[in-house]
mmCIF file of the N, C-alpha and C atoms, coordinates in Angstrom:
data_MODEL
# 
_entry.id   MODEL 
# 
loop_
_atom_site.group_PDB 
_atom_site.id 
_atom_site.type_symbol 
_atom_site.label_atom_id 
_atom_site.label_alt_id 
_atom_site.label_comp_id 
_atom_site.label_asym_id 
_atom_site.label_entity_id 
_atom_site.label_seq_id 
_atom_site.pdbx_PDB_ins_code 
_atom_site.Cartn_x 
_atom_site.Cartn_y 
_atom_site.Cartn_z 
_atom_site.occupancy 
_atom_site.B_iso_or_equiv 
_atom_site.pdbx_formal_charge 
_atom_site.auth_seq_id 
_atom_site.auth_comp_id 
_atom_site.auth_asym_id 
_atom_site.auth_atom_id 
_atom_site.pdbx_PDB_model_num 
ATOM 1   N N  . MET A 1 1  ? 0.942   -1.303 0.013   1.00 0.00 ? 1  MET A N  1 
ATOM 2   C CA . MET A 1 1  ? 0.027   -0.044 0.065   1.00 0.00 ? 1  MET A CA 1 
ATOM 3   C C  . MET A 1 1  ? 0.819   1.146  -0.086  1.00 0.00 ? 1  MET A C  1 
ATOM 4   N N  . GLU A 1 2  ? 0.438   2.128  -0.879  1.00 0.00 ? 2  GLU A N  1 
ATOM 5   C CA . GLU A 1 2  ? 1.305   3.360  -0.929  1.00 0.00 ? 2  GLU A CA 1 
ATOM 6   C C  . GLU A 1 2  ? 1.165   4.418  0.196   1.00 0.00 ? 2  GLU A C  1 
ATOM 7   N N  . SER A 1 3  ? 2.126   4.922  0.647   1.00 0.00 ? 3  SER A N  1 
ATOM 8   C CA . SER A 1 3  ? 2.140   5.880  1.768   1.00 0.00 ? 3  SER A CA 1 
ATOM 9   C C  . SER A 1 3  ? 1.187   7.125  1.369   1.00 0.00 ? 3  SER A C  1 
ATOM 10  N N  . ILE A 1 4  ? 0.638   7.640  2.406   1.00 0.00 ? 4  ILE A N  1 
ATOM 11  C CA . ILE A 1 4  ? -0.166  8.952  2.073   1.00 0.00 ? 4  ILE A CA 1 
ATOM 12  C C  . ILE A 1 4  ? 0.560   10.092 1.333   1.00 0.00 ? 4  ILE A C  1 
ATOM 13  N N  . PRO A 1 5  ? 1.861   10.319 1.562   1.00 0.00 ? 5  PRO A N  1 
ATOM 14  C CA . PRO A 1 5  ? 2.667   11.396 0.705   1.00 0.00 ? 5  PRO A CA 1 
ATOM 15  C C  . PRO A 1 5  ? 2.694   10.936 -0.694  1.00 0.00 ? 5  PRO A C  1 
ATOM 16  N N  . GLN A 1 6  ? 2.991   9.578  -0.964  1.00 0.00 ? 6  GLN A N  1 
ATOM 17  C CA . GLN A 1 6  ? 3.055   9.044  -2.303  1.00 0.00 ? 6  GLN A CA 1 
ATOM 18  C C  . GLN A 1 6  ? 1.829   9.265  -3.108  1.00 0.00 ? 6  GLN A C  1 
ATOM 19  N N  . LEU A 1 7  ? 0.601   8.770  -2.369  1.00 0.00 ? 7  LEU A N  1 
ATOM 20  C CA . LEU A 1 7  ? -0.610  8.965  -3.032  1.00 0.00 ? 7  LEU A CA 1 
ATOM 21  C C  . LEU A 1 7  ? -0.956  10.612 -3.273  1.00 0.00 ? 7  LEU A C  1 
ATOM 22  N N  . ILE A 1 8  ? -0.651  11.477 -2.384  1.00 0.00 ? 8  ILE A N  1 
ATOM 23  C CA . ILE A 1 8  ? -0.871  12.828 -2.592  1.00 0.00 ? 8  ILE A CA 1 
ATOM 24  C C  . ILE A 1 8  ? -0.194  13.410 -3.771  1.00 0.00 ? 8  ILE A C  1 
ATOM 25  N N  . ASP A 1 9  ? 1.137   12.657 -3.961  1.00 0.00 ? 9  ASP A N  1 
ATOM 26  C CA . ASP A 1 9  ? 1.998   13.305 -5.042  1.00 0.00 ? 9  ASP A CA 1 
ATOM 27  C C  . ASP A 1 9  ? 1.396   12.774 -6.383  1.00 0.00 ? 9  ASP A C  1 
ATOM 28  N N  . ALA A 1 10 ? 0.967   11.360 -6.304  1.00 0.00 ? 10 ALA A N  1 
ATOM 29  C CA . ALA A 1 10 ? 0.466   10.898 -7.525  1.00 0.00 ? 10 ALA A CA 1 
ATOM 30  C C  . ALA A 1 10 ? -0.987  11.535 -7.932  1.00 0.00 ? 10 ALA A C  1 
ATOM 31  N N  . ILE A 1 11 ? -1.575  11.856 -7.091  1.00 0.00 ? 11 ILE A N  1 
ATOM 32  C CA . ILE A 1 11 ? -2.954  12.640 -7.330  1.00 0.00 ? 11 ILE A CA 1 
ATOM 33  C C  . ILE A 1 11 ? -2.657  13.953 -7.878  1.00 0.00 ? 11 ILE A C  1 
ATOM 34  N N  . TYR A 1 12 ? -1.689  14.531 -7.394  1.00 0.00 ? 12 TYR A N  1 
ATOM 35  C CA . TYR A 1 12 ? -1.241  15.897 -7.804  1.00 0.00 ? 12 TYR A CA 1 
ATOM 36  C C  . TYR A 1 12 ? -0.804  15.716 -9.249  1.00 0.00 ? 12 TYR A C  1 
ATOM 37  N N  . ARG A 1 13 ? 0.029   14.929 -9.445  1.00 0.00 ? 13 ARG A N  1 
ATOM 38  C CA . ARG A 1 13 ? 0.490   14.611 -10.863 1.00 0.00 ? 13 ARG A CA 1 
ATOM 39  C C  . ARG A 1 13 ? -0.502  14.350 -11.779 1.00 0.00 ? 13 ARG A C  1 
ATOM 40  N N  . GLU A 1 14 ? -1.483  13.627 -11.673 1.00 0.00 ? 14 GLU A N  1 
ATOM 41  C CA . GLU A 1 14 ? -2.660  13.469 -12.366 1.00 0.00 ? 14 GLU A CA 1 
ATOM 42  C C  . GLU A 1 14 ? -3.497  14.698 -12.653 1.00 0.00 ? 14 GLU A C  1 
ATOM 43  N N  . ARG A 1 15 ? -3.666  15.338 -11.712 1.00 0.00 ? 15 ARG A N  1 
ATOM 44  C CA . ARG A 1 15 ? -4.345  16.663 -11.986 1.00 0.00 ? 15 ARG A CA 1 
ATOM 45  C C  . ARG A 1 15 ? -3.663  17.504 -12.825 1.00 0.00 ? 15 ARG A C  1 
ATOM 46  N N  . ILE A 1 16 ? -2.320  17.753 -12.768 1.00 0.00 ? 16 ILE A N  1 
ATOM 47  C CA . ILE A 1 16 ? -1.556  18.655 -13.485 1.00 0.00 ? 16 ILE A CA 1 
ATOM 48  C C  . ILE A 1 16 ? -1.560  18.005 -15.025 1.00 0.00 ? 16 ILE A C  1 
ATOM 49  N N  . LEU A 1 17 ? -1.419  16.749 -15.211 1.00 0.00 ? 17 LEU A N  1 
ATOM 50  C CA . LEU A 1 17 ? -1.515  16.053 -16.483 1.00 0.00 ? 17 LEU A CA 1 
ATOM 51  C C  . LEU A 1 17 ? -2.873  16.375 -17.239 1.00 0.00 ? 17 LEU A C  1 
ATOM 52  N N  . ARG A 1 18 ? -3.917  16.297 -16.412 1.00 0.00 ? 18 ARG A N  1 
ATOM 53  C CA . ARG A 1 18 ? -5.165  16.454 -16.915 1.00 0.00 ? 18 ARG A CA 1 
ATOM 54  C C  . ARG A 1 18 ? -5.581  18.045 -17.476 1.00 0.00 ? 18 ARG A C  1 
ATOM 55  N N  . ALA A 1 19 ? -4.938  18.795 -16.524 1.00 0.00 ? 19 ALA A N  1 
ATOM 56  C CA . ALA A 1 19 ? -4.984  20.331 -16.758 1.00 0.00 ? 19 ALA A CA 1 
ATOM 57  C C  . ALA A 1 19 ? -4.332  20.529 -18.261 1.00 0.00 ? 19 ALA A C  1 
ATOM 58  N N  . ARG A 1 20 ? -3.197  20.091 -18.298 1.00 0.00 ? 20 ARG A N  1 
ATOM 59  C CA . ARG A 1 20 ? -2.333  20.109 -19.469 1.00 0.00 ? 20 ARG A CA 1 
ATOM 60  C C  . ARG A 1 20 ? -3.144  19.927 -20.590 1.00 0.00 ? 20 ARG A C  1 
ATOM 61  N N  . ARG A 1 21 ? -3.936  18.569 -20.504 1.00 0.00 ? 21 ARG A N  1 
ATOM 62  C CA . ARG A 1 21 ? -4.708  17.985 -21.666 1.00 0.00 ? 21 ARG A CA 1 
ATOM 63  C C  . ARG A 1 21 ? -5.862  18.985 -22.028 1.00 0.00 ? 21 ARG A C  1 
ATOM 64  N N  . THR A 1 22 ? -6.439  19.709 -21.054 1.00 0.00 ? 22 THR A N  1 
ATOM 65  C CA . THR A 1 22 ? -7.612  20.570 -21.166 1.00 0.00 ? 22 THR A CA 1 
ATOM 66  C C  . THR A 1 22 ? -7.503  21.541 -22.287 1.00 0.00 ? 22 THR A C  1 
ATOM 67  N N  . PRO A 1 23 ? -8.348  21.556 -23.361 1.00 0.00 ? 23 PRO A N  1 
ATOM 68  C CA . PRO A 1 23 ? -8.230  22.504 -24.197 1.00 0.00 ? 23 PRO A CA 1 
ATOM 69  C C  . PRO A 1 23 ? -8.476  24.232 -23.698 1.00 0.00 ? 23 PRO A C  1 
ATOM 70  N N  . PRO A 1 24 ? -7.619  25.032 -24.275 1.00 0.00 ? 24 PRO A N  1 
ATOM 71  C CA . PRO A 1 24 ? -7.777  26.261 -23.720 1.00 0.00 ? 24 PRO A CA 1 
ATOM 72  C C  . PRO A 1 24 ? -9.250  26.918 -23.695 1.00 0.00 ? 24 PRO A C  1 
ATOM 73  N N  . GLU A 1 25 ? -9.945  26.810 -24.551 1.00 0.00 ? 25 GLU A N  1 
ATOM 74  C CA . GLU A 1 25 ? -11.491 27.349 -24.443 1.00 0.00 ? 25 GLU A CA 1 
ATOM 75  C C  . GLU A 1 25 ? -12.156 26.603 -23.303 1.00 0.00 ? 25 GLU A C  1 
ATOM 76  N N  . GLN A 1 26 ? -11.858 25.317 -23.121 1.00 0.00 ? 26 GLN A N  1 
ATOM 77  C CA . GLN A 1 26 ? -12.480 24.860 -21.865 1.00 0.00 ? 26 GLN A CA 1 
ATOM 78  C C  . GLN A 1 26 ? -11.807 25.340 -20.559 1.00 0.00 ? 26 GLN A C  1 
ATOM 79  N N  . LYS A 1 27 ? -10.709 25.778 -20.452 1.00 0.00 ? 27 LYS A N  1 
ATOM 80  C CA . LYS A 1 27 ? -9.992  26.465 -19.227 1.00 0.00 ? 27 LYS A CA 1 
ATOM 81  C C  . LYS A 1 27 ? -10.721 28.029 -18.970 1.00 0.00 ? 27 LYS A C  1 
ATOM 82  N N  . LEU A 1 28 ? -10.946 28.567 -20.133 1.00 0.00 ? 28 LEU A N  1 
ATOM 83  C CA . LEU A 1 28 ? -11.416 29.639 -20.021 1.00 0.00 ? 28 LEU A CA 1 
ATOM 84  C C  . LEU A 1 28 ? -12.991 29.720 -19.529 1.00 0.00 ? 28 LEU A C  1 
ATOM 85  N N  . MET A 1 29 ? -13.664 28.809 -20.151 1.00 0.00 ? 29 MET A N  1 
ATOM 86  C CA . MET A 1 29 ? -15.111 28.509 -19.398 1.00 0.00 ? 29 MET A CA 1 
ATOM 87  C C  . MET A 1 29 ? -15.013 28.127 -18.111 1.00 0.00 ? 29 MET A C  1 
ATOM 88  N N  . ALA A 1 30 ? -14.254 27.204 -17.761 1.00 0.00 ? 30 ALA A N  1 
ATOM 89  C CA . ALA A 1 30 ? -14.042 26.986 -16.074 1.00 0.00 ? 30 ALA A CA 1 
ATOM 90  C C  . ALA A 1 30 ? -13.724 28.219 -15.484 1.00 0.00 ? 30 ALA A C  1 
ATOM 91  N N  . GLY A 1 31 ? -13.048 29.015 -15.972 1.00 0.00 ? 31 GLY A N  1 
ATOM 92  C CA . GLY A 1 31 ? -12.761 30.330 -14.994 1.00 0.00 ? 31 GLY A CA 1 
ATOM 93  C C  . GLY A 1 31 ? -14.024 31.216 -15.100 1.00 0.00 ? 31 GLY A C  1 
ATOM 94  N N  . ALA A 1 32 ? -14.846 31.222 -16.037 1.00 0.00 ? 32 ALA A N  1 
ATOM 95  C CA . ALA A 1 32 ? -15.924 32.114 -15.851 1.00 0.00 ? 32 ALA A CA 1 
ATOM 96  C C  . ALA A 1 32 ? -17.008 31.359 -14.949 1.00 0.00 ? 32 ALA A C  1 
ATOM 97  N N  . GLU A 1 33 ? -17.167 30.055 -15.182 1.00 0.00 ? 33 GLU A N  1 
ATOM 98  C CA . GLU A 1 33 ? -18.018 29.273 -14.210 1.00 0.00 ? 33 GLU A CA 1 
ATOM 99  C C  . GLU A 1 33 ? -17.642 29.391 -12.837 1.00 0.00 ? 33 GLU A C  1 
ATOM 100 N N  . LEU A 1 34 ? -16.313 29.501 -12.490 1.00 0.00 ? 34 LEU A N  1 
ATOM 101 C CA . LEU A 1 34 ? -15.880 29.706 -11.024 1.00 0.00 ? 34 LEU A CA 1 
ATOM 102 C C  . LEU A 1 34 ? -16.163 31.086 -10.597 1.00 0.00 ? 34 LEU A C  1 
ATOM 103 N N  . PHE A 1 35 ? -16.152 31.810 -11.437 1.00 0.00 ? 35 PHE A N  1 
ATOM 104 C CA . PHE A 1 35 ? -16.464 33.536 -11.107 1.00 0.00 ? 35 PHE A CA 1 
ATOM 105 C C  . PHE A 1 35 ? -17.807 33.704 -10.885 1.00 0.00 ? 35 PHE A C  1 
ATOM 106 N N  . ASP A 1 36 ? -18.743 32.999 -11.616 1.00 0.00 ? 36 ASP A N  1 
ATOM 107 C CA . ASP A 1 36 ? -20.059 33.011 -11.413 1.00 0.00 ? 36 ASP A CA 1 
ATOM 108 C C  . ASP A 1 36 ? -20.370 32.138 -9.992  1.00 0.00 ? 36 ASP A C  1 
ATOM 109 N N  . TYR A 1 37 ? -19.851 31.077 -9.727  1.00 0.00 ? 37 TYR A N  1 
ATOM 110 C CA . TYR A 1 37 ? -19.964 30.427 -8.572  1.00 0.00 ? 37 TYR A CA 1 
ATOM 111 C C  . TYR A 1 37 ? -19.613 31.258 -7.394  1.00 0.00 ? 37 TYR A C  1 
ATOM 112 N N  . ALA A 1 38 ? -18.379 31.917 -7.385  1.00 0.00 ? 38 ALA A N  1 
ATOM 113 C CA . ALA A 1 38 ? -17.977 32.738 -6.406  1.00 0.00 ? 38 ALA A CA 1 
ATOM 114 C C  . ALA A 1 38 ? -18.869 34.005 -6.114  1.00 0.00 ? 38 ALA A C  1 
ATOM 115 N N  . CYS A 1 39 ? -19.563 34.283 -7.015  1.00 0.00 ? 39 CYS A N  1 
ATOM 116 C CA . CYS A 1 39 ? -20.370 35.654 -7.042  1.00 0.00 ? 39 CYS A CA 1 
ATOM 117 C C  . CYS A 1 39 ? -21.763 35.037 -6.437  1.00 0.00 ? 39 CYS A C  1 
ATOM 118 N N  . ASP A 1 40 ? -22.125 33.774 -6.620  1.00 0.00 ? 40 ASP A N  1 
ATOM 119 C CA . ASP A 1 40 ? -23.415 33.251 -6.099  1.00 0.00 ? 40 ASP A CA 1 
ATOM 120 C C  . ASP A 1 40 ? -23.350 33.055 -4.680  1.00 0.00 ? 40 ASP A C  1 
ATOM 121 N N  . ILE A 1 41 ? -21.951 32.594 -4.158  1.00 0.00 ? 41 ILE A N  1 
ATOM 122 C CA . ILE A 1 41 ? -21.760 32.303 -2.757  1.00 0.00 ? 41 ILE A CA 1 
ATOM 123 C C  . ILE A 1 41 ? -21.673 33.864 -2.066  1.00 0.00 ? 41 ILE A C  1 
ATOM 124 N N  . THR A 1 42 ? -21.011 34.685 -2.674  1.00 0.00 ? 42 THR A N  1 
ATOM 125 C CA . THR A 1 42 ? -20.827 36.160 -2.208  1.00 0.00 ? 42 THR A CA 1 
ATOM 126 C C  . THR A 1 42 ? -22.458 36.602 -2.001  1.00 0.00 ? 42 THR A C  1 
ATOM 127 N N  . ARG A 1 43 ? -23.067 36.584 -2.988  1.00 0.00 ? 43 ARG A N  1 
ATOM 128 C CA . ARG A 1 43 ? -24.595 37.069 -2.909  1.00 0.00 ? 43 ARG A CA 1 
ATOM 129 C C  . ARG A 1 43 ? -25.272 36.503 -1.593  1.00 0.00 ? 43 ARG A C  1 
ATOM 130 N N  . SER A 1 44 ? -24.944 35.124 -1.560  1.00 0.00 ? 44 SER A N  1 
ATOM 131 C CA . SER A 1 44 ? -25.663 34.418 -0.387  1.00 0.00 ? 44 SER A CA 1 
ATOM 132 C C  . SER A 1 44 ? -25.290 35.220 1.131   1.00 0.00 ? 44 SER A C  1 
ATOM 133 N N  . GLY A 1 45 ? -23.916 35.340 1.082   1.00 0.00 ? 45 GLY A N  1 
ATOM 134 C CA . GLY A 1 45 ? -23.338 36.023 2.256   1.00 0.00 ? 45 GLY A CA 1 
ATOM 135 C C  . GLY A 1 45 ? -24.004 37.438 2.410   1.00 0.00 ? 45 GLY A C  1 
ATOM 136 N N  . ILE A 1 46 ? -23.938 37.999 1.336   1.00 0.00 ? 46 ILE A N  1 
ATOM 137 C CA . ILE A 1 46 ? -24.643 39.512 1.485   1.00 0.00 ? 46 ILE A CA 1 
ATOM 138 C C  . ILE A 1 46 ? -26.091 39.504 1.715   1.00 0.00 ? 46 ILE A C  1 
ATOM 139 N N  . ARG A 1 47 ? -26.898 38.384 1.424   1.00 0.00 ? 47 ARG A N  1 
ATOM 140 C CA . ARG A 1 47 ? -28.434 38.223 1.771   1.00 0.00 ? 47 ARG A CA 1 
ATOM 141 C C  . ARG A 1 47 ? -28.399 37.962 3.411   1.00 0.00 ? 47 ARG A C  1 
ATOM 142 N N  . ASN A 1 48 ? -27.479 37.107 3.666   1.00 0.00 ? 48 ASN A N  1 
ATOM 143 C CA . ASN A 1 48 ? -27.378 36.900 5.130   1.00 0.00 ? 48 ASN A CA 1 
ATOM 144 C C  . ASN A 1 48 ? -27.003 38.190 6.088   1.00 0.00 ? 48 ASN A C  1 
ATOM 145 N N  . GLN A 1 49 ? -26.166 38.819 5.323   1.00 0.00 ? 49 GLN A N  1 
ATOM 146 C CA . GLN A 1 49 ? -25.792 40.148 6.361   1.00 0.00 ? 49 GLN A CA 1 
ATOM 147 C C  . GLN A 1 49 ? -26.614 41.140 6.207   1.00 0.00 ? 49 GLN A C  1 
ATOM 148 N N  . HIS A 1 50 ? -27.450 41.272 5.135   1.00 0.00 ? 50 HIS A N  1 
ATOM 149 C CA . HIS A 1 50 ? -28.396 42.357 4.850   1.00 0.00 ? 50 HIS A CA 1 
ATOM 150 C C  . HIS A 1 50 ? -29.814 41.668 4.398   1.00 0.00 ? 50 HIS A C  1 
ATOM 151 N N  . PRO A 1 51 ? -30.489 41.193 5.401   1.00 0.00 ? 51 PRO A N  1 
ATOM 152 C CA . PRO A 1 51 ? -31.644 40.194 5.006   1.00 0.00 ? 51 PRO A CA 1 
ATOM 153 C C  . PRO A 1 51 ? -32.797 41.134 4.280   1.00 0.00 ? 51 PRO A C  1 
ATOM 154 N N  . LYS A 1 52 ? -32.959 42.509 4.570   1.00 0.00 ? 52 LYS A N  1 
ATOM 155 C CA . LYS A 1 52 ? -33.852 43.248 3.908   1.00 0.00 ? 52 LYS A CA 1 
ATOM 156 C C  . LYS A 1 52 ? -33.408 43.873 2.656   1.00 0.00 ? 52 LYS A C  1 
ATOM 157 N N  . ALA A 1 53 ? -32.569 43.575 1.930   1.00 0.00 ? 53 ALA A N  1 
ATOM 158 C CA . ALA A 1 53 ? -31.951 44.106 0.894   1.00 0.00 ? 53 ALA A CA 1 
ATOM 159 C C  . ALA A 1 53 ? -32.614 43.387 -0.401  1.00 0.00 ? 53 ALA A C  1 
ATOM 160 N N  . ASP A 1 54 ? -33.014 44.097 -1.232  1.00 0.00 ? 54 ASP A N  1 
ATOM 161 C CA . ASP A 1 54 ? -33.765 43.504 -2.321  1.00 0.00 ? 54 ASP A CA 1 
ATOM 162 C C  . ASP A 1 54 ? -32.570 43.133 -3.476  1.00 0.00 ? 54 ASP A C  1 
ATOM 163 N N  . ASP A 1 55 ? -33.020 42.479 -4.450  1.00 0.00 ? 55 ASP A N  1 
ATOM 164 C CA . ASP A 1 55 ? -31.828 42.142 -5.583  1.00 0.00 ? 55 ASP A CA 1 
ATOM 165 C C  . ASP A 1 55 ? -31.032 43.250 -6.042  1.00 0.00 ? 55 ASP A C  1 
ATOM 166 N N  . ALA A 1 56 ? -31.677 44.274 -6.351  1.00 0.00 ? 56 ALA A N  1 
ATOM 167 C CA . ALA A 1 56 ? -30.840 45.251 -6.844  1.00 0.00 ? 56 ALA A CA 1 
ATOM 168 C C  . ALA A 1 56 ? -29.725 45.844 -5.728  1.00 0.00 ? 56 ALA A C  1 
ATOM 169 N N  . GLN A 1 57 ? -30.092 45.893 -4.424  1.00 0.00 ? 57 GLN A N  1 
ATOM 170 C CA . GLN A 1 57 ? -29.234 46.224 -3.436  1.00 0.00 ? 57 GLN A CA 1 
ATOM 171 C C  . GLN A 1 57 ? -28.095 45.186 -3.454  1.00 0.00 ? 57 GLN A C  1 
ATOM 172 N N  . VAL A 1 58 ? -28.675 44.089 -3.496  1.00 0.00 ? 58 VAL A N  1 
ATOM 173 C CA . VAL A 1 58 ? -27.541 42.883 -3.213  1.00 0.00 ? 58 VAL A CA 1 
ATOM 174 C C  . VAL A 1 58 ? -26.316 43.044 -4.527  1.00 0.00 ? 58 VAL A C  1 
ATOM 175 N N  . GLU A 1 59 ? -27.057 43.009 -5.660  1.00 0.00 ? 59 GLU A N  1 
ATOM 176 C CA . GLU A 1 59 ? -26.039 43.337 -6.787  1.00 0.00 ? 59 GLU A CA 1 
ATOM 177 C C  . GLU A 1 59 ? -25.249 44.650 -6.679  1.00 0.00 ? 59 GLU A C  1 
ATOM 178 N N  . ALA A 1 60 ? -25.576 45.720 -6.168  1.00 0.00 ? 60 ALA A N  1 
ATOM 179 C CA . ALA A 1 60 ? -25.000 46.965 -6.033  1.00 0.00 ? 60 ALA A CA 1 
ATOM 180 C C  . ALA A 1 60 ? -23.809 46.481 -4.847  1.00 0.00 ? 60 ALA A C  1 
ATOM 181 N N  . ILE A 1 61 ? -24.237 46.019 -3.816  1.00 0.00 ? 61 ILE A N  1 
ATOM 182 C CA . ILE A 1 61 ? -23.192 45.527 -2.869  1.00 0.00 ? 61 ILE A CA 1 
ATOM 183 C C  . ILE A 1 61 ? -22.113 44.579 -3.430  1.00 0.00 ? 61 ILE A C  1 
ATOM 184 N N  . LEU A 1 62 ? -22.621 43.579 -4.206  1.00 0.00 ? 62 LEU A N  1 
ATOM 185 C CA . LEU A 1 62 ? -21.754 42.663 -4.803  1.00 0.00 ? 62 LEU A CA 1 
ATOM 186 C C  . LEU A 1 62 ? -20.731 43.481 -5.780  1.00 0.00 ? 62 LEU A C  1 
ATOM 187 N N  . ALA A 1 63 ? -21.075 44.488 -6.511  1.00 0.00 ? 63 ALA A N  1 
ATOM 188 C CA . ALA A 1 63 ? -20.266 45.184 -7.448  1.00 0.00 ? 63 ALA A CA 1 
ATOM 189 C C  . ALA A 1 63 ? -19.474 46.043 -6.480  1.00 0.00 ? 63 ALA A C  1 
ATOM 190 N N  . GLN A 1 64 ? -19.742 46.462 -5.536  1.00 0.00 ? 64 GLN A N  1 
ATOM 191 C CA . GLN A 1 64 ? -18.851 47.112 -4.560  1.00 0.00 ? 64 GLN A CA 1 
ATOM 192 C C  . GLN A 1 64 ? -17.519 46.265 -4.187  1.00 0.00 ? 64 GLN A C  1 
ATOM 193 N N  . ARG A 1 65 ? -18.084 45.222 -3.733  1.00 0.00 ? 65 ARG A N  1 
ATOM 194 C CA . ARG A 1 65 ? -16.960 44.168 -3.209  1.00 0.00 ? 65 ARG A CA 1 
ATOM 195 C C  . ARG A 1 65 ? -16.052 43.671 -4.168  1.00 0.00 ? 65 ARG A C  1 
ATOM 196 N N  . ILE A 1 66 ? -16.560 43.646 -5.575  1.00 0.00 ? 66 ILE A N  1 
ATOM 197 C CA . ILE A 1 66 ? -15.787 43.261 -6.791  1.00 0.00 ? 66 ILE A CA 1 
ATOM 198 C C  . ILE A 1 66 ? -14.861 44.489 -6.884  1.00 0.00 ? 66 ILE A C  1 
ATOM 199 N N  . ALA A 1 67 ? -15.352 45.537 -6.971  1.00 0.00 ? 67 ALA A N  1 
ATOM 200 C CA . ALA A 1 67 ? -14.551 46.885 -7.239  1.00 0.00 ? 67 ALA A CA 1 
ATOM 201 C C  . ALA A 1 67 ? -13.464 47.059 -6.185  1.00 0.00 ? 67 ALA A C  1 
ATOM 202 N N  . LEU A 1 68 ? -13.791 46.519 -4.836  1.00 0.00 ? 68 LEU A N  1 
ATOM 203 C CA . LEU A 1 68 ? -12.680 46.702 -3.872  1.00 0.00 ? 68 LEU A CA 1 
ATOM 204 C C  . LEU A 1 68 ? -11.950 45.670 -3.988  1.00 0.00 ? 68 LEU A C  1 
ATOM 205 N N  . SER A 1 69 ? -12.060 44.552 -4.240  1.00 0.00 ? 69 SER A N  1 
ATOM 206 C CA . SER A 1 69 ? -11.233 43.467 -4.596  1.00 0.00 ? 69 SER A CA 1 
ATOM 207 C C  . SER A 1 69 ? -10.120 43.696 -5.668  1.00 0.00 ? 69 SER A C  1 
ATOM 208 N N  . ASP A 1 70 ? -10.760 44.381 -6.705  1.00 0.00 ? 70 ASP A N  1 
ATOM 209 C CA . ASP A 1 70 ? -9.829  44.998 -7.859  1.00 0.00 ? 70 ASP A CA 1 
ATOM 210 C C  . ASP A 1 70 ? -8.669  46.008 -7.439  1.00 0.00 ? 70 ASP A C  1 
ATOM 211 N N  . ARG A 1 71 ? -9.246  46.713 -6.554  1.00 0.00 ? 71 ARG A N  1 
ATOM 212 C CA . ARG A 1 71 ? -8.387  47.989 -6.079  1.00 0.00 ? 71 ARG A CA 1 
ATOM 213 C C  . ARG A 1 71 ? -7.294  47.302 -5.298  1.00 0.00 ? 71 ARG A C  1 
ATOM 214 N N  . LEU A 1 72 ? -7.589  46.141 -4.296  1.00 0.00 ? 72 LEU A N  1 
ATOM 215 C CA . LEU A 1 72 ? -6.666  45.571 -3.504  1.00 0.00 ? 72 LEU A CA 1 
ATOM 216 C C  . LEU A 1 72 ? -5.641  44.715 -4.194  1.00 0.00 ? 72 LEU A C  1 
ATOM 217 N N  . GLY A 1 73 ? -6.225  44.118 -5.309  1.00 0.00 ? 73 GLY A N  1 
ATOM 218 C CA . GLY A 1 73 ? -5.340  43.300 -6.003  1.00 0.00 ? 73 GLY A CA 1 
ATOM 219 C C  . GLY A 1 73 ? -5.391  41.834 -5.518  1.00 0.00 ? 73 GLY A C  1 
ATOM 220 N N  . ASP A 1 74 ? -4.851  40.896 -6.032  1.00 0.00 ? 74 ASP A N  1 
ATOM 221 C CA . ASP A 1 74 ? -4.698  39.410 -5.642  1.00 0.00 ? 74 ASP A CA 1 
ATOM 222 C C  . ASP A 1 74 ? -3.933  39.315 -4.468  1.00 0.00 ? 74 ASP A C  1 
ATOM 223 N N  . PRO A 1 75 ? -4.363  38.475 -3.613  1.00 0.00 ? 75 PRO A N  1 
ATOM 224 C CA . PRO A 1 75 ? -3.721  38.330 -2.415  1.00 0.00 ? 75 PRO A CA 1 
ATOM 225 C C  . PRO A 1 75 ? -2.492  37.366 -2.705  1.00 0.00 ? 75 PRO A C  1 
# 
């Protein structure tokens, strides 16, 4: 039986190889899908923090947070 570190390395290598085989257009779509998913999660958090906010207010807060993130740059 493989040790845990060897198994982790094997899984990581397979993920890298799979990513290299992925066509560029599929990678681009995956990025857009991840962004949409992150926005959905953020909207849920905003609704939790501001339960009386309507959809327009939630979208405005989301836009503010995205703008702030753009100004701060990537971590």
